[in-house]
N, C-alpha and C positions, 0 to 999 in steps of 0.2 A: 377498548375501555369498557369496564363493567358499569352497571347502573349506579353502584355505590362508590365508584371512584378508583377501583383497582385498575392499573394499566399494565398491559402486556406488550413487551417489545422484543422483536427478533433481531439479534445483533450478530453480524458476520465477523469472525476473528480467524482469518486464514483457513486452516483446515477444520476449525470447530465453529459451530453456530450455537449461540446461547438464546434460550427463550427465558426472559426475565420477567418477574412480576414485581410491581411497585405499588405501594400504598398511595393514597391521595396526597400524603405529605412528603412523598419521595423516598420512603424507606424501602429498601430491597427486601421483598418478602420471600422470594424463592428464585432459584436459577436452575434451568434444565439444560444440561450439556448434551448437544447432539453433534453427530458427524455422519458423513456419507457412508463410512464403513460400518457404523454401528446402527443407528436408528434411521438414517437417511436425512434428506434436506427438508426442512419445514416449509411447505408450500403455503399453508394457511393456518391461522390460529383464531380461536374464539374463546371468550370467557363467558361463563354463565352470569346472569344478572346478579346473583348473590356474591359472585367473585370466588366461590369455592371450587368450581370445576373449570378446567381448561382442556379444550380439545385441540389437538394438533394433527394436521395431515402431513405425513412424511413421504417423500418420493425417494426411491432408491433403485439401484440395479441389483437384480437377483438372478444369477446364472444366465446372464445374457438377455434377461427380460426385464421389463418395467414392473415395479410393484409399489403400491401405495399402502401405507399403514396408517390407520386412524387410532390415535392414542388419547386416552382420557386420564387426566391427573386430578387427584382430589386433594385440596389443601385445607379441608375441614377436619373434623375430629376423626372420621374414618380414614382419611389419607395419612394420618400420622402413623398408622400401623402398617403402611405399605412401603416397600422399598422405593425410594425416590418419588414417593407420592403417586406411583403408577397404579391406577385403579383398574383399567381394562384396555384392551386393544384388539384390533381386527385387521387382517391383511387381505388385500385385493390385488391379485396378480393380473398383469396386462391392463391395468386401469390407472388413469391419472385423476386425482380428486383435488382440484384447485380451490374448492369452496366448501367451508364448514361454518356453521353458525348455530348458536343457541337461540331457540325461539323463546324459551323460558327456562326455569331452573330444572325442569324434568325432561325437556325435549330438545334435542339437537338434530340438525339435518346436514347431509353432505351431498354434493352434486358431482358425479363423475361424468366421464365421456358418454356413458350409456345408461345411467340410472340415477334416481334420487333415493337416498337412504335415510332412514330415521333411526334415532337412538333414544332410548327411554331409561330414566332412572336419575335420581338426584344425588346418588352416592357412587354407585358403580354402574354406569350406563351400559345397556345391552342393546343389540340390534333389534329393530322393530320392523315396521312396514318398509317395503321397497317397491319402487315402480320402475320398470325398464322402459327406455325410449325406443323409438323406431329406427334410430341411427341417424336422424337428421342433426345437422350442426347446431350447437347451442350458441345463440347470439348474446344473451344476457340472462342474469339471475337477479330477481328482485325479491324482497321479503320485508315483513314487519314482524310483530310478535305473534301473529296468528295466521299468516299466509306465506306461501312461497310461490312465486311466479317464475316460470321458465319460458324464455322466448326462443323459438327455433326458426331457422331458415326453412321455409316450406316449399316454395317454388312450384305450386300447382295452381289450377284454375280456381281453387277455393281461396287462395290468398298467398302473398309472397312470404308471410310470416305466420307462425302459430303460437299463441300464448296458452300455456297450461297453468292453472292455478290450483295449488294443493292446500289442504288444511293442516292443522297440527298433528292429526292422526295419520297423515300420509294419504288421505282420501282425495281423489281428484274432484275439485269443486266445479270447474267448468273448463272447456276448451274453446278458444275463439280464434278464428282466422282473420288476419289483418293484411291490409294492403301496404302498410308502411311500418317502420320501426320508430317507436316513440322513445324519447330520451328518459322519461320518468314514469313511474307507476306508483300510484297511491292506493292502498287497500283500505277497505272499510267493511263493516258487518253486512251492509246491504248494497255496496257499490264498489266499483274499481275505476279509478280515474287514470287515464293515460294521456300524457301531453308532451309537447316539445315547445319551442319558442313561438311557433306559428299557429298551432291548432290543438284541440283536445277532444277526447272521446271518453264518454262516461258509460260504463257497462253496469247492468243490474246484477243481482245475486247469481243468476245462472248464465251470465255472459251476454245477455240480450242488450242491444244498443238502446240506451236511454236518451243520449244526446251526443251530437257531433257538430262541431263548428270551429270557425277560425277566430283568432284573436285580432283585435283592432290594432295592436302594436306588439312588438316582440316581448314575450313574457319570460321572466327569469324563474319564477316560482309560483306554483298554485298552492294555496293554503286552504284546506277545508275548515269550516267553522262548525259550531255546535248545531247550527241550523242546516239540515241536510241539503237544501237547495241553494245555500249561500256559500260563495267562495271569495277569497281575496286573491287578486292577481297582482303580483309584484313585477313592475316594469323597471326600467333603468332609472327613471327619475320620479316615479309616483306609484301609488297603490290604488287599485280600483276594487270596488265591491260589486260582485255580479250575483244576481238572483235569477235562477233558472225557473221557468214556469212549465 
């Protein structure tokens, strides 16, 4: 769902898969016809906040090997002059790319089995920065509109997990080794909050530990407030306000 209400739905129809766009009032804006023999199967879809760009990750077989294609469709004024609104596309042999997402109208990222890729451009996106991983297994991908966090299985004396956080330009902001996997990650300009139902960990701008502690009861959601040291903890039957000193 785009910020202004455009909805994208992937629909299976036997040998054909449709990627459809709908307006906020339910009008069908566009339909992209895909198939395994042509474009491949759509693994992931993302819409830009403006609703004009759509990114699709297609998985297909190519001469006995796996190939993923990243395709960008433009449904704005530029896309009207393109066949099927196809703006740009890039192929990656022997890679699976199950995650694509727009950070803003000019920047999208994709995560494959061995790297994170950035694409830049609000009309015809082109490849930007890419960072290769060391081959460790990816456990989870987190993001907001300014950060991408990737959690790896680490399995060394430094920690069981490794969190790497990247900025919108593809730059590595920090790397942090962890002893456990947290269910949720909240990013901010000066802090990163990791939490599950039992405990939380607050990291500073460079990944340094600012606070670590346990909750008095099982927490469903942690909500930051406009005051940096104040949080709302949502439990099953009540809400608590916590002030960190």
